[in-house]
C-alpha positions as CSV (number, residue, x, y, z in Angstrom):
1,M,0.0,0.0,0.0
2,K,2.8,2.4,0.8
3,R,4.5,1.7,-2.5
4,L,1.3,2.6,-4.4
5,F,1.0,5.8,-2.4
6,W,4.5,6.9,-3.4
7,I,3.9,6.1,-7.0
8,F,0.7,8.2,-7.2
9,S,2.5,11.0,-5.4
10,L,5.3,11.1,-7.9
11,L,2.9,11.0,-10.8
12,F,0.9,13.9,-9.4
13,I,4.1,16.0,-8.9
14,L,5.2,15.2,-12.5
15,A,1.8,16.3,-13.9
16,V,1.9,19.6,-12.0
17,S,5.5,20.3,-13.3
18,V,4.6,19.6,-16.9
19,G,1.5,21.9,-16.7
20,F,3.6,24.7,-15.2
21,L,6.3,24.5,-17.9
22,T,3.7,24.5,-20.6
23,S,2.1,27.6,-19.2
24,C,5.4,29.5,-19.1
25,A,6.3,28.6,-22.7
26,G,3.0,30.0,-23.9
27,T,3.5,33.4,-22.3
28,Q,7.3,34.0,-23.2
29,A,8.0,36.8,-25.7
30,D,9.2,36.0,-29.2
31,P,12.9,36.9,-29.4
32,Y,12.5,37.7,-33.2
33,S,9.5,39.9,-32.9
34,D,9.8,43.8,-33.2
35,E,9.1,44.2,-29.5
36,G,12.1,42.0,-28.7
37,L,14.6,44.1,-30.5
38,A,16.8,46.5,-28.5
39,P,16.1,50.2,-29.1
40,D,19.6,51.0,-30.3
41,E,19.6,48.2,-33.0
42,G,17.1,50.2,-35.2
43,G,15.6,47.0,-36.6
44,I,18.9,45.9,-38.3
45,L,19.9,42.3,-38.0
46,E,23.3,41.5,-36.7
47,G,25.8,40.9,-39.6
48,E,24.3,43.3,-42.2
49,G,27.1,45.9,-41.4
50,T,25.1,48.9,-42.6
51,S,26.6,52.3,-41.4
52,G,24.6,55.2,-40.0
53,E,25.3,57.4,-43.0
54,E,24.1,54.8,-45.5
55,D,20.9,54.3,-43.4
56,V,20.2,58.0,-43.5
57,L,20.7,58.1,-47.3
58,R,18.5,55.0,-47.7
59,L,15.7,56.5,-45.6
60,L,15.9,59.7,-47.7
61,G,15.7,57.7,-50.9
62,I,19.2,58.7,-52.1
63,T,21.6,56.1,-53.6
64,D,25.4,56.2,-53.5
65,E,25.5,57.2,-57.2
66,E,23.2,60.1,-56.7
67,S,25.2,61.4,-53.7
68,T,28.4,61.5,-55.7
69,K,26.9,63.0,-58.8
70,P,27.2,66.7,-57.9
71,A,30.9,66.3,-57.1
72,E,31.5,64.6,-60.4
73,E,29.7,67.4,-62.2
74,D,31.8,70.1,-60.5
75,T,35.0,68.3,-61.5
76,A,33.8,68.1,-65.1
77,V,33.1,71.9,-65.1
78,D,36.6,72.6,-63.7
79,N,38.2,70.4,-66.4
80,M,36.3,72.2,-69.2
81,Q,37.5,75.6,-67.9
82,V,41.1,74.4,-67.8
83,L,40.8,72.9,-71.3
84,Q,39.3,76.2,-72.7
85,E,42.1,78.2,-71.2
86,E,44.7,76.0,-72.8
87,I,42.9,76.3,-76.2
88,N,42.9,80.1,-75.9
89,R,46.6,80.1,-75.1
90,L,47.4,77.9,-78.0
91,E,45.3,80.0,-80.4
92,N,47.2,83.1,-79.2
93,E,50.5,81.4,-79.9
94,V,49.4,80.3,-83.3
95,S,48.4,83.9,-84.1
96,S,51.7,85.2,-83.0
97,K,53.6,82.7,-85.1
98,D,51.4,83.5,-88.1
99,R,52.5,87.2,-87.8
100,E,56.1,86.2,-87.6
101,V,55.8,84.0,-90.6
102,A,54.1,86.8,-92.6
103,T,56.9,89.2,-91.7
104,L,59.6,86.7,-92.7
105,Q,57.8,86.0,-96.0
106,A,57.7,89.8,-96.7
107,Q,61.4,90.1,-96.1
108,L,62.1,87.0,-98.2
109,Q,60.1,88.4,-101.1
110,E,62.1,91.7,-100.8
111,K,65.4,89.8,-100.9
112,D,64.2,87.7,-103.8
113,A,63.3,90.8,-105.8
114,I,66.8,92.2,-105.2
115,L,68.4,88.9,-106.2
116,Q,66.4,88.7,-109.4
117,Q,67.4,92.2,-110.3
118,K,71.1,91.3,-109.8
119,E,70.7,88.1,-111.8
120,Q,69.1,90.1,-114.7
121,D,72.0,92.6,-114.5
122,L,74.5,89.8,-114.6
123,A,72.7,88.2,-117.5
124,R,72.9,91.4,-119.5
125,V,76.7,91.6,-118.7
126,K,77.3,88.1,-120.1
127,A,75.2,88.9,-123.2
128,S,76.9,92.3,-123.9
129,G,80.4,91.5,-122.5
130,G,80.3,94.8,-120.6
131,P,80.2,95.6,-116.8
132,V,77.1,95.4,-114.7
133,S,75.1,98.6,-115.2
134,Y,73.1,99.5,-112.1
135,S,70.6,102.3,-112.3
136,G,68.9,104.8,-110.0
137,A,69.0,104.1,-106.3
138,A,70.9,100.8,-106.8
139,L,74.1,102.8,-107.7
140,S,73.7,104.9,-104.5
141,S,74.5,102.0,-102.2
142,F,78.0,100.9,-101.3
143,R,77.1,97.3,-101.8
144,A,75.9,97.8,-105.4
145,R,79.2,99.6,-106.3
146,Y,81.2,96.9,-104.6
147,D,79.3,94.2,-106.6
148,Q,79.9,96.1,-109.8
149,A,83.7,96.3,-109.0
150,L,83.8,92.6,-108.1
151,S,82.0,91.8,-111.4
152,L,84.7,93.6,-113.3
153,Y,87.4,91.5,-111.5
154,N,85.5,88.3,-112.2
155,S,85.4,89.3,-115.9
156,R,89.2,89.7,-115.7
157,R,88.9,93.4,-116.4
158,Y,91.5,93.9,-113.7
159,N,92.5,97.6,-114.5
160,E,88.8,98.6,-114.4
161,A,88.3,96.6,-111.2
162,I,91.3,98.4,-109.6
163,A,89.8,101.8,-110.5
164,A,86.4,100.8,-109.1
165,F,87.8,99.5,-105.8
166,D,89.9,102.6,-105.5
167,Q,86.8,104.8,-105.7
168,L,85.2,102.8,-102.9
169,L,88.4,102.9,-100.8
170,N,88.6,106.7,-101.3
171,S,84.9,107.4,-100.7
172,G,85.5,107.7,-96.9
173,E,82.6,105.5,-96.2
174,N,83.0,103.3,-93.1
175,N,81.4,100.2,-94.6
176,S,81.9,96.6,-93.5
177,L,83.0,95.8,-97.1
178,I,85.9,98.2,-97.1
179,D,88.5,95.6,-96.2
180,N,87.2,93.3,-98.9
181,C,87.8,96.2,-101.4
182,Q,91.4,96.3,-100.3
183,Y,91.8,92.6,-100.6
184,W,90.3,92.4,-104.1
185,K,92.4,95.3,-105.3
186,G,95.5,93.1,-104.3
187,E,93.9,90.2,-106.2
188,A,93.5,92.4,-109.3
189,Y,97.2,93.2,-109.3
190,Y,98.0,89.5,-108.7
191,G,95.9,88.8,-111.8
192,L,97.9,91.3,-113.8
193,S,101.1,89.5,-112.6
194,N,102.2,92.7,-110.8
195,Y,103.3,90.8,-107.7
196,E,105.3,93.6,-106.1
197,Q,102.2,95.9,-106.1
198,A,100.0,93.0,-105.1
199,I,102.2,92.4,-102.0
200,L,101.8,96.1,-101.0
201,E,98.0,95.8,-101.4
202,F,97.7,92.5,-99.5
203,Q,99.8,94.0,-96.6
204,K,97.2,96.8,-96.3
205,V,94.5,94.3,-95.5
206,F,96.1,93.8,-92.0
207,A,95.1,97.4,-91.2
208,Y,91.6,96.0,-90.7
209,P,92.1,93.6,-87.7
210,N,88.5,92.3,-87.8
211,S,88.6,91.5,-91.5
212,N,87.5,88.1,-92.7
213,K,90.2,88.3,-95.4
214,L,93.3,88.1,-93.1
215,D,94.2,84.5,-93.7
216,D,93.4,85.0,-97.5
217,A,95.9,87.9,-97.6
218,Q,98.5,85.9,-95.7
219,L,98.3,83.0,-98.1
220,K,98.5,85.4,-101.1
221,L,101.7,87.0,-99.7
222,G,103.4,83.6,-99.7
223,L,102.3,83.0,-103.3
224,C,103.5,86.4,-104.4
225,Y,106.9,85.7,-103.0
226,M,106.9,82.3,-104.7
227,K,106.1,83.9,-108.0
228,L,109.1,86.3,-107.4
229,N,111.3,83.2,-106.6
230,N,111.9,84.5,-103.1
231,Y,111.4,81.1,-101.5
232,D,112.8,82.0,-98.1
233,R,110.3,84.8,-97.7
234,A,107.5,82.7,-99.1
235,K,108.4,80.0,-96.5
236,L,108.1,82.6,-93.7
237,E,104.7,83.8,-94.9
238,F,103.3,80.3,-95.1
239,E,104.7,79.5,-91.6
240,K,103.1,82.7,-90.3
241,L,99.7,81.5,-91.7
242,L,100.0,78.2,-89.8
243,R,101.0,79.9,-86.6
244,E,98.5,82.8,-86.5
245,Y,95.6,81.2,-88.3
246,P,95.6,77.5,-87.3
247,D,91.9,77.1,-88.1
248,S,92.1,78.6,-91.5
249,E,90.8,76.7,-94.5
250,Y,94.1,77.4,-96.2
251,V,96.2,75.5,-93.7
252,G,96.4,72.4,-95.9
253,R,97.5,74.5,-98.9
254,A,100.2,76.3,-96.9
255,R,101.6,73.0,-95.7
256,S,101.6,71.7,-99.2
257,Y,103.6,74.7,-100.4
258,L,106.0,74.4,-97.6
259,S,106.7,70.8,-98.5
260,R,107.9,72.1,-101.9
261,L,110.2,74.7,-100.6
């Protein structure tokens, strides 16, 4: 009898416990319902990793592309301004170059006209066998008279060339071609085989220290003395050319003449 009493007591206790547990389970809050979320979680499930700034933009209906669009437009405007400034600068440079080219073309045309006139004069000389005949303003320039005298020399009209170069030398004009006049006067005497007078004329070239005919005159002095069979003096003149004008185009010729003396 005692054993049955204890069995019924245990069954009763077990029944009461099961009823109690069932009642608690029915009234417990759903952990996944809206009411079970913490206030600071804002309804965002753990693991989504959404930032506060992105949440604000999402709530306002603004996407990431729309938020960056104004900045991209500003950058595009700035780039267009820089490009336009560069285009303006290049256009100004082109205009400046165009003006320079126009000026150079005008100068070239002027020089071509002068050259054509001289070629026509030279053609008339060859056709008639006479000296170049300059007219009007052309004769007023030192250069024109120099060219006329040089044309006489090239035509082997040495006496007329000497007279023309003398006129230029006695004109008193301080022209850059005056030393050339003196040199070609010596060449004219050399062409006449008057080597003693040629020596005197070539020596006068050294009175113009900035002349471009100094090494030419030095070489011709050696040749004049060779023509006069004064080989010792000729040797001295050629050696002087090598010593004082080592960069002259006549160095090779001077050495060649020295090897024969």
